[in-house]
C-alpha positions as CSV (number, residue, x, y, z in Angstrom):
1,X,0.0,0.1,0.0
2,X,2.7,2.6,1.0
3,X,4.4,1.9,-2.2
4,X,1.3,2.6,-4.3
5,X,0.9,6.0,-2.2
6,X,4.6,6.9,-2.8
7,X,4.3,6.3,-6.6
8,X,1.3,8.7,-6.9
9,X,3.0,11.2,-4.9
10,X,5.8,11.1,-7.1
11,X,3.9,11.3,-10.1
12,X,1.7,14.2,-9.0
13,X,5.1,16.2,-8.1
14,X,6.3,15.5,-11.5
15,X,3.1,16.5,-13.1
16,X,3.7,19.7,-11.2
17,X,7.0,20.3,-12.4
18,X,6.2,19.7,-16.0
19,X,3.4,21.9,-15.5
20,X,4.6,24.7,-13.5
21,X,8.1,25.2,-14.2
22,X,9.1,27.6,-11.5
23,X,8.1,25.2,-8.8
24,X,11.9,23.9,-8.3
25,X,13.3,20.6,-7.9
26,X,16.2,19.3,-5.9
27,X,19.1,20.4,-8.5
28,X,17.8,23.9,-8.9
29,X,20.5,26.3,-8.7
30,X,20.3,29.7,-7.1
31,X,20.5,31.4,-10.3
32,X,17.5,29.5,-11.8
33,X,15.5,30.1,-8.6
34,X,16.3,33.8,-8.9
35,X,15.4,33.9,-12.5
36,X,12.0,32.2,-11.8
37,X,11.4,34.7,-8.9
38,X,12.0,37.7,-10.8
39,X,10.1,36.3,-13.8
40,X,7.0,35.8,-11.6
41,X,6.9,39.1,-10.2
42,X,7.4,40.7,-13.7
43,X,4.4,38.9,-15.0
44,X,2.4,39.6,-12.2
45,X,2.9,43.3,-12.6
46,X,2.4,43.2,-16.3
47,X,-0.7,41.1,-15.7
48,X,-2.4,43.6,-13.2
49,X,-3.4,46.7,-15.2
50,X,-3.7,48.9,-11.8
51,X,-0.3,47.8,-10.6
52,X,1.3,48.8,-14.1
53,X,-0.4,52.1,-14.1
54,X,0.9,52.9,-10.5
55,X,4.3,52.1,-11.9
56,X,3.8,54.2,-15.1
57,X,2.7,57.0,-13.3
58,X,5.6,56.7,-10.4
59,X,8.3,56.5,-13.4
60,X,6.5,59.3,-15.5
61,X,6.2,57.0,-18.6
62,X,3.4,55.7,-20.7
63,X,1.6,52.5,-19.7
64,X,2.7,50.8,-22.9
65,X,6.4,51.4,-22.5
66,X,6.6,50.1,-19.0
67,X,4.5,46.9,-20.2
68,X,7.1,46.5,-23.0
69,X,10.3,47.0,-20.9
70,X,8.9,44.8,-18.1
71,X,8.6,42.0,-20.9
72,X,11.8,42.5,-22.1
73,X,13.4,42.3,-18.7
74,X,11.7,39.0,-18.5
75,X,14.3,37.4,-21.3
76,X,17.3,37.7,-18.8
77,X,15.9,39.3,-15.4
78,X,19.1,38.2,-13.3
79,X,21.8,39.0,-16.3
80,X,23.6,36.2,-18.3
81,X,23.8,32.6,-16.9
82,X,26.9,32.0,-14.7
83,X,29.4,29.7,-16.2
84,X,29.2,26.1,-15.5
85,X,32.2,24.0,-14.4
86,X,32.4,21.0,-16.2
87,X,34.7,18.6,-13.9
């Protein structure tokens, strides 16, 4: 019985990781985690028009311009990825 339960729990966890890329896993690096967090925050700002309007007024920019800049920052929100050491 417990092996069946463990199998379904692992299956559900794999399904979550496949469906939601930002949920993380055991081998997630600090850079990847930070990138997911920044993209999530930026997409939340773009997806909520009142928050987007607030930032546009605060920056003195047009709403479309702020939305464009936020979307562009989603490409590499934490800069280029660090080099990987292949030992």
